[in-house]
C-alpha positions, -999 to 999 in steps of 0.1 A, spaced: -583 58 -240 -552 69 -220 -532 99 -209 -494 101 -204 -470 121 -183 -432 120 -180 -417 132 -147 -384 151 -145 -365 119 -135 -377 101 -166 -405 80 -150 -434 75 -174 -470 75 -161 -498 63 -183 -534 60 -171 -568 51 -184 -600 63 -167 -627 36 -163 -654 54 -142 -678 24 -145 -655 2 -124 -650 0 -86 -614 -11 -87 -580 4 -96 -551 -16 -109 -515 -3 -106 -488 -20 -127 -452 -9 -124 -432 -22 -154 -394 -23 -153 -375 -26 -186 -354 -56 -177 -357 -94 -178 -337 -125 -186 -324 -112 -219 -306 -84 -200 -285 -110 -182 -250 -124 -189 -247 -162 -188 -234 -163 -153 -263 -140 -142 -291 -163 -155 -321 -160 -132 -310 -128 -116 -340 -107 -128 -363 -133 -114 -344 -136 -81 -346 -98 -76 -384 -99 -83 -389 -126 -56 -369 -107 -30 -389 -75 -35 -418 -94 -18 -398 -103 13 -399 -71 33 -389 -34 34 -377 -11 63 -413 0 70 -428 -35 64 -400 -58 75 -416 -92 66 -433 -109 36 -463 -113 59 -466 -76 65 -463 -69 28 -490 -94 18 -513 -85 47 -513 -48 35 -532 -58 4 -549 -90 17 -564 -69 45 -583 -47 20 -594 -75 -3 -569 -67 -30 -545 -87 -51 -507 -83 -51 -484 -101 -75 -454 -98 -98 -437 -115 -127 -405 -117 -147 -403 -123 -184 -376 -120 -210 -379 -83 -216 -398 -69 -186 -405 -73 -149 -438 -62 -135 -452 -55 -100 -489 -50 -97 -518 -45 -73 -555 -44 -78 -576 -29 -51 -609 -12 -45 -608 24 -56 -607 37 -19 -574 19 -14 -554 32 -44 -530 53 -23 -523 24 0 -515 1 -29 -493 27 -46 -474 33 -14 -468 -4 -10 -455 -9 -45 -432 21 -43 -419 9 -10 -411 -25 -25 -393 -11 -54 -372 14 -35 -368 1 0 -367 -37 -2 -342 -50 24 -326 -79 4 -318 -94 37 -291 -122 34 -313 -146 54 -343 -139 31 -320 -144 2 -309 -179 12 -345 -189 20 -357 -176 -14 -329 -193 -32 -343 -226 -20 -378 -216 -31 -366 -208 -66 -348 -241 -68 -381 -258 -60 -398 -237 -86 -372 -250 -111 -378 -285 -99 -415 -281 -104 -410 -269 -140 -387 -298 -147 -413 -323 -134 -440 -308 -157 -435 -320 -192 -456 -292 -206 -434 -266 -189 -402 -285 -198 -410 -286 -235 -417 -249 -234 -382 -243 -220 -366 -266 -245 -381 -250 -276 -367 -216 -266 -332 -233 -264 -337 -247 -299 -350 -215 -315 -323 -193 -298 -294 -216 -288 -266 -204 -265 -280 -169 -260 -301 -150 -234 -334 -152 -253 -332 -190 -253 -326 -194 -216 -352 -200 -190 -363 -169 -172 -356 -185 -138 -321 -195 -147 -307 -229 -137 -299 -244 -103 -262 -237 -109 -266 -200 -117 -292 -194 -90 -267 -210 -65 -240 -186 -76 -260 -153 -73 -247 -132 -44 -257 -100 -26 -234 -78 -46 -248 -91 -79 -283 -82 -67 -274 -47 -57 -254 -41 -89 -283 -53 -110 -307 -30 -92 -285 0 -97 -283 -7 -134 -319 -16 -142 -342 -4 -115 -342 32 -126 -371 57 -132 -362 63 -168 -365 25 -173 -399 23 -156 -435 28 -166 -463 32 -140 -497 22 -155 -530 28 -137 -565 20 -148 -598 23 -130 -622 49 -115 -595 76 -111 -584 107 -130 -551 111 -146 -543 142 -125 -549 122 -93 -526 94 -106 -498 118 -115 -500 137 -81 -499 104 -62 -471 88 -82 -450 120 -79 -453 119 -41 -441 83 -40 -416 81 -69 -409 117 -79 -376 119 -60 -364 85 -73 -328 92 -86 -321 82 -122 -291 67 -139 -282 50 -172 -301 18 -178 -284 -14 -190 -291 -28 -224 -304 -61 -237 -284 -87 -257 -295 -89 -294 -308 -122 -307 -289 -143 -331 -316 -152 -356 -294 -172 -379 -307 -206 -389 -300 -225 -421 -316 -258 -414 -344 -274 -392 -332 -284 -357 -345 -303 -328 -339 -316 -293 -354 -347 -276 -354 -353 -239 -363 -390 -232 -387 -397 -204 -409 -426 -195 -444 -412 -197 -479 -420 -211 -476 -391 -235 -450 -374 -257 -452 -336 -253 -440 -318 -284 -436 -282 -294 -431 -274 -331 -420 -238 -338 -407 -214 -363 -388 -182 -356 -412 -153 -359 -411 -115 -359 -406 -87 -335 -434 -67 -318 -425 -36 -340 -425 -55 -373 -451 -42 -398 -464 -78 -402 -469 -83 -365 -507 -82 -366 -509 -102 -398 -490 -130 -380 -513 -127 -350 -543 -131 -372 -527 -161 -390 -521 -177 -356 -558 -173 -347 -567 -193 -378 -540 -219 -372 -544 -228 -335 -564 -205 -313 -597 -219 -300 -619 -250 -307 -627 -240 -343 -590 -235 -353 -575 -255 -381 -552 -274 -357 -579 -283 -332 -603 -295 -359 -577 -315 -378 -555 -329 -350 -581 -335 -323 -616 -337 -340 -608 -354 -373 -577 -375 -364 -580 -380 -326 -543 -375 -322 -543 -352 -292 -565 -339 -264 -547 -306 -262 -534 -288 -293 -529 -251 -297 -506 -225 -311 -494 -191 -298 -472 -162 -309 -444 -145 -291 -430 -111 -301 -397 -96 -287 -376 -65 -295 -358 -82 -324 -372 -116 -328 -402 -138 -321 -418 -173 -325 -448 -192 -335 -452 -223 -312 -475 -253 -317 -478 -275 -286 -495 -309 -282 -495 -340 -260 -498 -372 -281 -495 -410 -279 -458 -418 -282 -466 -442 -310 -483 -414 -330 -457 -387 -327 -448 -390 -364 -485 -388 -374 -490 -356 -353 -459 -339 -367 -468 -347 -403 -504 -335 -397 -492 -302 -381 -468 -296 -410 -495 -303 -434 -516 -275 -419 -487 -251 -421 -482 -261 -458 -519 -254 -465 -516 -218 -451 -485 -213 -473 -499 -228 -505 -536 -219 -504 -552 -185 -496 -575 -185 -466 -612 -181 -475 -629 -148 -469 -654 -165 -445 -625 -179 -423 -607 -145 -423 -639 -127 -412 -643 -153 -384 -607 -149 -372 -609 -111 -373 -641 -110 -353 -626 -135 -328 -595 -114 -324 -614 -81 -320 -639 -97 -297 -613 -112 -274 -595 -78 -272 -626 -59 -264 -636 -83 -237 -602 -80 -221 -605 -43 -220 -634 -46 -195 -609 -55 -167 -587 -29 -150 -557 -53 -148 -558 -60 -186 -562 -23 -195 -532 -15 -173 -512 -42 -189 -522 -30 -223 -512 6 -219 -481 1 -196 -467 -29 -215 -469 -11 -249 -453 21 -235 -424 2 -220 -417 -22 -249 -425 0 -279 -425 36 -266 -460 43 -279 -495 29 -273 -519 17 -299 -555 21 -289 -580 -8 -293 -596 10 -322 -562 13 -340 -556 -24 -336 -590 -34 -348 -585 -12 -379 -552 -29 -386 -569 -63 -383 -598 -53 -405 -573 -43 -433 -556 -77 -434 -562 -96 -467 -559 -132 -478 -528 -122 -498 -512 -107 -466 -518 -139 -447 -504 -161 -475 -473 -139 -479 -464 -141 -442 -470 -178 -442 -447 -183 -472 -420 -162 -455 -422 -180 -421 -434 -215 -427 -402 -229 -444 -380 -258 -436 -349 -238 -425 -370 -221 -398 -385 -253 -383 -377 -262 -347 -389 -291 -326 -386 -300 -289 -400 -332 -276 -402 -346 -241 -413 -382 -237 -405 -418 -245 -373 -422 -264 -374 -412 -301 -348 -416 -328 -337 -381 -337 -327 -390 -372 -363 -402 -379 -377 -369 -366 -352 -349 -386 -365 -365 -418 -400 -353 -409 -390 -317 -405 -396 -305 -440 -420 -281 -456 
């Protein structure tokens, strides 16, 4: 499915040939994100990523950068998360070298012009304002603070208005020299292209990139001895809630068992949460669950928007579904359905060059090895009802429960009494 090469400067190259496609996607993953930041640096990774799109010596403006890819019908984008930062471009096969040259130019030669920096600071503040005005986004931010309080993993990736205002030019350059290094980088490529061609092209663009010693991330404090919650009162038609439990890392042996358990719980219109909370009780229009995995921690999050008068009913119903998974084994028919759903979604994703690049490059960066699709499907096929119940019993317990709520005022003591399994 993929081939790998490590250059002398430590840069890792992984590629997957997809000769049936007409596109090539290049993803450059940097091993840094918000959990690599000290408190006063919150938002710095995100700020750096934004500024890499503002111009280089050869392409001095954001307009020239974007037009390079727009002009050939491609897509250029980037993103910052808690543990990685990614820059990517998807173009027709004939424009592979152009896209790679552009991404390499952005990484190594961005100007970080003071004027651009001040303008982008305002843009990021507006991004923060937008998230604050969206109750769905705000509750997602709050639940991380509840799960991992007063630590990098619990902070918003974009930082706060105060920390963004305090970021200066020297902080940016220092951060780049510590984290933007070839040994901390993976270049992933997927499409109608050979591995040898990818390696030769990447060597010509990034082969002379000097290396250094990458900075490290801050470990998570996973200690919790009781359920906890936060309520942010707002006058709205709905209360937006996120009920979560601390989960497991992406290298944990039970990782795929939990992923399968989550499919049963809250993925899709035939999941237990959807059928019970929406179809049977009419408590919510939107209800779903998702799993996050990090280096040394993780979470299972259940999100819903409900009538403020029925918040208690929704929480009790969600907790009841968690208790069922803990107390009763899942039927074989439901397990088969969830396995086929998980495998089918994965296989469908692998038809797109962007998803394949993310699959191979993300795994290489975060875990240092790449599982193939066949390996993952074999792992899923081996999961049993006993495995699912064991993981549910370990994770779905009172002292792991966390709740964030944004909406009309609620009495926290009443909510605290509900948070029991």
